[in-house]
GURO-693525 format. One record per residue (C-alpha): x, y, z; residue number from 0; residue in three letters. Coordinates in Angstrom, 2 decimals. Layout:
REM residues N
> px_py_pz_k_r
> X_Y_Z_NUM_ALA;
...
END
This chain:
REM residues 340
> px_py_pz_k_r
> -3.61_-11.94_-30.92_0_UNK;
> -2.35_-13.82_-27.90_1_UNK;
> -2.97_-17.55_-27.86_2_UNK;
> -5.24_-18.51_-25.00_3_UNK;
> -4.19_-21.45_-22.87_4_UNK;
> -6.74_-24.10_-22.04_5_UNK;
> -7.02_-25.29_-18.45_6_UNK;
> -4.84_-28.38_-19.01_7_UNK;
> -2.09_-26.31_-20.63_8_UNK;
> -2.06_-23.90_-17.68_9_UNK;
> -1.88_-26.80_-15.24_10_UNK;
> 1.08_-28.32_-17.11_11_UNK;
> 2.86_-24.94_-17.16_12_UNK;
> 2.29_-24.41_-13.45_13_UNK;
> 3.36_-27.94_-12.58_14_UNK;
> 6.82_-27.11_-13.96_15_UNK;
> 7.20_-24.03_-11.76_16_UNK;
> 9.74_-24.47_-8.99_17_UNK;
> 10.45_-22.75_-5.71_18_UNK;
> 13.64_-21.38_-4.17_19_UNK;
> 13.83_-20.45_-0.49_20_UNK;
> 16.60_-18.03_0.51_21_UNK;
> 17.56_-18.10_4.18_22_UNK;
> 20.21_-15.65_5.38_23_UNK;
> 21.81_-16.34_8.74_24_UNK;
> 24.18_-14.70_11.18_25_UNK;
> 24.75_-16.05_14.70_26_UNK;
> 21.28_-17.56_14.58_27_UNK;
> 21.84_-20.76_16.54_28_UNK;
> 19.22_-19.92_19.18_29_UNK;
> 16.23_-20.23_16.83_30_UNK;
> 17.49_-21.59_13.50_31_UNK;
> 16.45_-25.22_14.11_32_UNK;
> 12.82_-24.19_14.60_33_UNK;
> 12.78_-22.20_11.37_34_UNK;
> 14.40_-25.00_9.39_35_UNK;
> 11.95_-27.53_10.83_36_UNK;
> 9.03_-25.30_9.82_37_UNK;
> 10.33_-25.17_6.24_38_UNK;
> 10.75_-28.95_6.22_39_UNK;
> 7.12_-29.39_7.31_40_UNK;
> 5.61_-27.33_4.50_41_UNK;
> 2.72_-29.03_2.71_42_UNK;
> 4.29_-27.81_-0.54_43_UNK;
> 8.02_-28.43_-0.40_44_UNK;
> 10.62_-26.07_-1.92_45_UNK;
> 12.83_-27.28_-4.75_46_UNK;
> 15.92_-25.74_-3.20_47_UNK;
> 16.93_-24.06_0.04_48_UNK;
> 19.85_-21.63_-0.09_49_UNK;
> 21.38_-20.92_3.32_50_UNK;
> 23.83_-18.00_3.28_51_UNK;
> 25.93_-17.51_6.41_52_UNK;
> 27.44_-14.08_7.04_53_UNK;
> 30.49_-15.12_9.12_54_UNK;
> 28.71_-16.54_12.16_55_UNK;
> 30.78_-17.33_15.24_56_UNK;
> 28.27_-19.63_16.97_57_UNK;
> 26.81_-23.03_15.96_58_UNK;
> 24.79_-21.65_13.04_59_UNK;
> 26.81_-23.34_10.28_60_UNK;
> 26.84_-26.67_12.15_61_UNK;
> 23.03_-26.55_12.46_62_UNK;
> 22.73_-25.78_8.75_63_UNK;
> 24.87_-28.76_7.72_64_UNK;
> 23.02_-30.99_10.17_65_UNK;
> 19.74_-30.00_8.51_66_UNK;
> 21.17_-30.50_5.01_67_UNK;
> 22.02_-34.09_5.92_68_UNK;
> 18.36_-35.00_6.64_69_UNK;
> 16.46_-32.60_4.36_70_UNK;
> 14.19_-34.10_1.68_71_UNK;
> 15.02_-31.31_-0.80_72_UNK;
> 18.35_-29.90_-2.04_73_UNK;
> 20.09_-27.57_0.42_74_UNK;
> 23.09_-25.43_-0.55_75_UNK;
> 25.14_-23.70_2.11_76_UNK;
> 27.12_-20.57_1.30_77_UNK;
> 29.64_-19.13_3.76_78_UNK;
> 30.71_-15.55_3.09_79_UNK;
> 34.43_-14.82_3.28_80_UNK;
> 33.70_-11.41_4.83_81_UNK;
> 30.67_-10.04_6.65_82_UNK;
> 28.41_-8.47_4.01_83_UNK;
> 25.60_-7.19_6.23_84_UNK;
> 22.02_-8.37_5.93_85_UNK;
> 21.19_-6.37_2.76_86_UNK;
> 24.07_-7.62_0.62_87_UNK;
> 23.85_-11.09_2.13_88_UNK;
> 20.27_-11.39_0.91_89_UNK;
> 21.16_-9.94_-2.47_90_UNK;
> 24.13_-12.24_-2.95_91_UNK;
> 22.15_-15.34_-1.96_92_UNK;
> 18.95_-14.48_-3.83_93_UNK;
> 20.85_-13.74_-7.05_94_UNK;
> 21.84_-17.43_-7.15_95_UNK;
> 18.26_-18.71_-6.82_96_UNK;
> 17.58_-20.99_-9.78_97_UNK;
> 13.83_-21.33_-9.79_98_UNK;
> 10.62_-19.49_-10.71_99_UNK;
> 9.61_-18.16_-7.29_100_UNK;
> 11.84_-16.84_-4.51_101_UNK;
> 10.74_-16.96_-0.88_102_UNK;
> 12.76_-15.01_1.68_103_UNK;
> 13.24_-16.46_5.14_104_UNK;
> 14.73_-15.06_8.32_105_UNK;
> 16.61_-17.29_10.74_106_UNK;
> 14.40_-16.84_13.78_107_UNK;
> 10.78_-17.10_12.61_108_UNK;
> 8.42_-20.05_12.22_109_UNK;
> 6.50_-20.71_9.00_110_UNK;
> 3.00_-22.08_9.29_111_UNK;
> 2.72_-25.43_7.43_112_UNK;
> 0.68_-24.04_4.53_113_UNK;
> 2.66_-20.85_3.89_114_UNK;
> 4.23_-21.93_0.60_115_UNK;
> 0.95_-23.47_-0.59_116_UNK;
> -1.08_-20.33_0.18_117_UNK;
> 1.44_-18.13_-1.62_118_UNK;
> 1.66_-20.42_-4.65_119_UNK;
> -2.12_-20.67_-4.89_120_UNK;
> -2.19_-16.87_-4.97_121_UNK;
> 0.48_-16.64_-7.68_122_UNK;
> -1.30_-19.25_-9.79_123_UNK;
> -4.65_-17.51_-9.44_124_UNK;
> -3.20_-14.14_-10.45_125_UNK;
> -0.85_-14.61_-13.41_126_UNK;
> 0.24_-10.94_-13.49_127_UNK;
> 1.02_-10.74_-9.78_128_UNK;
> 4.69_-9.92_-9.15_129_UNK;
> 4.90_-10.51_-5.41_130_UNK;
> 2.87_-11.91_-2.52_131_UNK;
> 3.07_-11.23_1.22_132_UNK;
> 1.06_-12.00_4.34_133_UNK;
> 0.33_-10.99_7.89_134_UNK;
> 2.16_-12.65_10.79_135_UNK;
> 1.63_-13.56_14.41_136_UNK;
> 4.12_-11.93_16.78_137_UNK;
> 5.89_-14.28_19.18_138_UNK;
> 8.64_-13.93_21.78_139_UNK;
> 11.78_-15.99_22.34_140_UNK;
> 9.70_-18.76_23.96_141_UNK;
> 7.10_-18.87_21.15_142_UNK;
> 4.47_-17.04_23.24_143_UNK;
> 2.13_-14.67_21.43_144_UNK;
> 2.93_-11.02_22.08_145_UNK;
> 0.77_-8.02_21.21_146_UNK;
> -1.25_-7.82_18.05_147_UNK;
> -0.52_-9.17_14.58_148_UNK;
> 2.23_-7.67_12.42_149_UNK;
> -0.16_-5.65_10.25_150_UNK;
> -1.96_-4.24_13.29_151_UNK;
> 1.34_-3.28_14.90_152_UNK;
> 2.81_-1.47_11.87_153_UNK;
> -0.47_0.25_10.93_154_UNK;
> -1.30_-1.67_7.75_155_UNK;
> -4.96_-1.30_8.66_156_UNK;
> -8.12_-2.05_6.67_157_UNK;
> -8.13_1.45_5.11_158_UNK;
> -4.55_1.11_3.85_159_UNK;
> -5.18_-2.46_2.67_160_UNK;
> -8.26_-1.28_0.77_161_UNK;
> -6.24_1.45_-0.99_162_UNK;
> -3.45_-1.02_-1.66_163_UNK;
> -5.82_-3.58_-3.20_164_UNK;
> -7.44_-0.85_-5.30_165_UNK;
> -4.20_-0.31_-7.21_166_UNK;
> -2.68_2.50_-5.13_167_UNK;
> 0.24_0.43_-3.86_168_UNK;
> 3.00_2.93_-4.56_169_UNK;
> 0.95_5.79_-3.12_170_UNK;
> 0.36_3.86_0.12_171_UNK;
> 4.05_3.15_0.52_172_UNK;
> 5.21_6.67_-0.29_173_UNK;
> 2.80_8.06_2.27_174_UNK;
> 3.11_5.63_5.15_175_UNK;
> 6.34_3.69_4.69_176_UNK;
> 7.05_0.03_4.24_177_UNK;
> 4.42_-2.57_5.11_178_UNK;
> 5.96_-5.64_3.47_179_UNK;
> 8.56_-7.43_5.57_180_UNK;
> 11.08_-9.66_3.81_181_UNK;
> 10.36_-12.69_5.99_182_UNK;
> 6.80_-12.71_4.65_183_UNK;
> 7.62_-11.97_1.00_184_UNK;
> 7.83_-14.07_-2.17_185_UNK;
> 8.28_-12.81_-5.73_186_UNK;
> 8.60_-14.06_-9.29_187_UNK;
> 12.23_-14.62_-10.17_188_UNK;
> 11.64_-13.21_-13.67_189_UNK;
> 12.22_-9.79_-12.09_190_UNK;
> 15.68_-10.60_-10.74_191_UNK;
> 17.56_-8.49_-13.31_192_UNK;
> 15.33_-5.55_-12.52_193_UNK;
> 15.80_-5.87_-8.77_194_UNK;
> 19.55_-6.48_-8.57_195_UNK;
> 21.88_-4.89_-7.75_196_UNK;
> 20.29_-3.11_-4.82_197_UNK;
> 21.59_0.23_-3.51_198_UNK;
> 23.63_0.02_-0.35_199_UNK;
> 24.08_3.49_1.12_200_UNK;
> 23.73_4.79_4.63_201_UNK;
> 23.49_3.03_7.97_202_UNK;
> 20.00_3.72_9.35_203_UNK;
> 18.54_0.39_8.19_204_UNK;
> 15.86_2.12_6.11_205_UNK;
> 17.26_0.58_2.94_206_UNK;
> 16.54_-3.14_3.06_207_UNK;
> 15.87_-5.82_0.49_208_UNK;
> 12.12_-5.83_1.13_209_UNK;
> 11.76_-2.04_0.76_210_UNK;
> 13.75_-2.02_-2.48_211_UNK;
> 11.89_-4.96_-4.04_212_UNK;
> 8.50_-3.51_-3.17_213_UNK;
> 9.38_-0.11_-4.62_214_UNK;
> 10.86_-1.48_-7.85_215_UNK;
> 8.03_-3.89_-8.56_216_UNK;
> 5.27_-1.45_-7.60_217_UNK;
> 6.77_1.30_-9.77_218_UNK;
> 7.09_-0.97_-12.79_219_UNK;
> 3.55_-2.35_-12.56_220_UNK;
> 4.26_-5.80_-11.10_221_UNK;
> 1.51_-5.49_-8.55_222_UNK;
> 1.49_-7.38_-5.27_223_UNK;
> -1.19_-9.21_-3.32_224_UNK;
> -1.66_-9.06_0.43_225_UNK;
> -2.78_-12.56_1.41_226_UNK;
> -5.72_-12.30_3.84_227_UNK;
> -4.26_-15.00_6.07_228_UNK;
> -1.61_-15.17_8.77_229_UNK;
> 1.09_-17.43_7.30_230_UNK;
> 3.99_-17.28_9.73_231_UNK;
> 5.07_-16.36_13.25_232_UNK;
> 7.43_-13.39_13.45_233_UNK;
> 9.74_-13.59_16.43_234_UNK;
> 10.47_-10.45_18.46_235_UNK;
> 13.67_-10.50_20.49_236_UNK;
> 16.51_-8.21_21.48_237_UNK;
> 19.11_-9.59_19.03_238_UNK;
> 17.18_-9.02_15.80_239_UNK;
> 18.15_-6.30_13.32_240_UNK;
> 14.57_-5.23_12.57_241_UNK;
> 11.45_-5.96_14.58_242_UNK;
> 7.79_-5.01_14.40_243_UNK;
> 7.73_-3.84_18.02_244_UNK;
> 11.04_-1.97_18.07_245_UNK;
> 10.20_1.58_19.16_246_UNK;
> 13.61_3.18_19.31_247_UNK;
> 13.52_6.91_19.95_248_UNK;
> 14.84_8.85_16.96_249_UNK;
> 16.49_12.24_17.41_250_UNK;
> 15.83_15.06_14.99_251_UNK;
> 19.32_14.75_13.48_252_UNK;
> 18.88_11.02_12.90_253_UNK;
> 15.49_11.66_11.33_254_UNK;
> 17.01_14.18_8.93_255_UNK;
> 19.78_11.72_8.03_256_UNK;
> 17.11_9.16_7.25_257_UNK;
> 15.25_11.61_5.00_258_UNK;
> 18.48_12.23_3.08_259_UNK;
> 18.93_8.47_2.66_260_UNK;
> 15.36_8.14_1.41_261_UNK;
> 16.12_10.81_-1.19_262_UNK;
> 19.12_8.79_-2.39_263_UNK;
> 17.02_5.62_-2.45_264_UNK;
> 14.23_7.19_-4.52_265_UNK;
> 16.78_8.68_-6.91_266_UNK;
> 18.36_5.23_-7.30_267_UNK;
> 14.89_3.80_-7.90_268_UNK;
> 14.16_6.23_-10.72_269_UNK;
> 17.56_5.62_-12.30_270_UNK;
> 17.18_1.84_-12.04_271_UNK;
> 13.75_1.85_-13.71_272_UNK;
> 14.45_4.61_-16.23_273_UNK;
> 14.44_2.27_-19.23_274_UNK;
> 11.48_0.19_-18.00_275_UNK;
> 7.97_0.95_-19.18_276_UNK;
> 6.01_2.28_-16.24_277_UNK;
> 3.16_4.60_-15.52_278_UNK;
> 4.40_8.23_-15.86_279_UNK;
> 2.07_9.16_-13.03_280_UNK;
> 3.83_6.71_-10.72_281_UNK;
> 7.25_8.13_-11.57_282_UNK;
> 5.87_11.61_-10.95_283_UNK;
> 4.76_10.48_-7.48_284_UNK;
> 8.33_9.47_-6.68_285_UNK;
> 9.64_12.82_-7.99_286_UNK;
> 7.12_14.63_-5.77_287_UNK;
> 8.15_12.56_-2.76_288_UNK;
> 11.78_13.54_-3.36_289_UNK;
> 10.84_17.23_-3.63_290_UNK;
> 8.88_16.99_-0.38_291_UNK;
> 11.77_15.43_1.53_292_UNK;
> 14.23_17.95_0.10_293_UNK;
> 11.89_20.79_1.10_294_UNK;
> 11.65_19.48_4.67_295_UNK;
> 15.43_19.14_4.83_296_UNK;
> 15.82_22.76_3.72_297_UNK;
> 13.20_23.95_6.22_298_UNK;
> 15.13_22.26_9.03_299_UNK;
> 18.14_24.54_8.37_300_UNK;
> 16.29_27.84_8.78_301_UNK;
> 15.36_30.08_11.70_302_UNK;
> 11.74_30.49_12.80_303_UNK;
> 10.37_33.09_10.35_304_UNK;
> 11.98_31.57_7.22_305_UNK;
> 10.85_28.15_8.47_306_UNK;
> 7.25_29.32_8.71_307_UNK;
> 7.39_30.77_5.20_308_UNK;
> 9.00_27.73_3.58_309_UNK;
> 6.82_25.24_5.47_310_UNK;
> 3.67_27.17_4.52_311_UNK;
> 4.68_27.15_0.86_312_UNK;
> 5.20_23.40_1.07_313_UNK;
> 1.83_23.04_2.79_314_UNK;
> 0.10_24.70_-0.16_315_UNK;
> 1.45_21.98_-2.48_316_UNK;
> -0.50_19.42_-0.40_317_UNK;
> 2.63_17.26_-0.26_318_UNK;
> 2.49_17.28_3.54_319_UNK;
> -0.80_15.41_3.23_320_UNK;
> 0.27_13.08_0.40_321_UNK;
> 3.67_12.12_1.76_322_UNK;
> 3.77_12.97_5.48_323_UNK;
> 1.27_13.38_8.32_324_UNK;
> -0.38_16.60_7.24_325_UNK;
> -0.58_19.43_9.76_326_UNK;
> 1.24_17.35_12.37_327_UNK;
> 4.39_17.20_10.19_328_UNK;
> 3.99_20.86_9.22_329_UNK;
> 3.89_21.93_12.89_330_UNK;
> 6.83_19.71_13.69_331_UNK;
> 8.94_21.34_11.00_332_UNK;
> 8.09_24.82_12.25_333_UNK;
> 8.58_24.38_15.99_334_UNK;
> 11.55_22.03_16.23_335_UNK;
> 14.91_23.69_16.59_336_UNK;
> 16.84_24.28_13.34_337_UNK;
> 19.82_22.03_12.60_338_UNK;
> 22.38_24.66_11.53_339_UNK;
END
């Protein structure tokens, strides 16, 4: 029988928990000072800040060292010898985090003063929670509000949040795509060996550190909590790699390339978690998602009549409804030109 902790014992355990913030930078001089200042003004201070520079050519490194000189907590600055790209830069930096909780930070956002406190309160209230994330305000290069909140913009609406909170986290992600952005994510560092190394294939930016972490933890039962509070301002500007309001037109060929990369990602996910106890039903969901993407890729190679037959067979499996947009995706597969 497990020994129950009294309230004082829990408080002592939690008081020893420490926080690492991982901030990856690349030519971020325009906004980095504001982000660093927002971390410095947190009501709960981090125990270390790791700044990892990916071969910047502007004043980014100078700003980092200037901040280190005045910071009230330890700051370590890593300078990559070669450009790793944002995925491997985050992985390399986060793998050196020493403490119990890891918070990711982008170089161009602004944290609200209570972000770390809100996240830590959530972790401490839910002992089995593996990761925490929040909504964000969207701002422009001059800190003006633009559009709706992050969750509203990416479609993480009340229906999806309700399903997510009801324990269907993996299902929500497999059906609608990622809804956890790395700049608003924190996780327990006890999962580091499960998370790293991350796959690094393809070039469409679908495979990022936040997507991988969410998939691994959700599949292995380390559930997450969506904090019902806006905890940071997410800057939208033309130089960023990923943005909530980026609506780049995607050609059919690019879309198919992305589906193939998702297949590789899900296969890597199953291989990575093969020896970890997880719900067989969850693993089956990932297998079904792979089969659906592979079916759509095969449909795209056929002429009209074979496309109709194959797409109709796939429709009868109900995977179009579980993992795509139902009849809309079915019609799209039938009427778009084949890719032979």
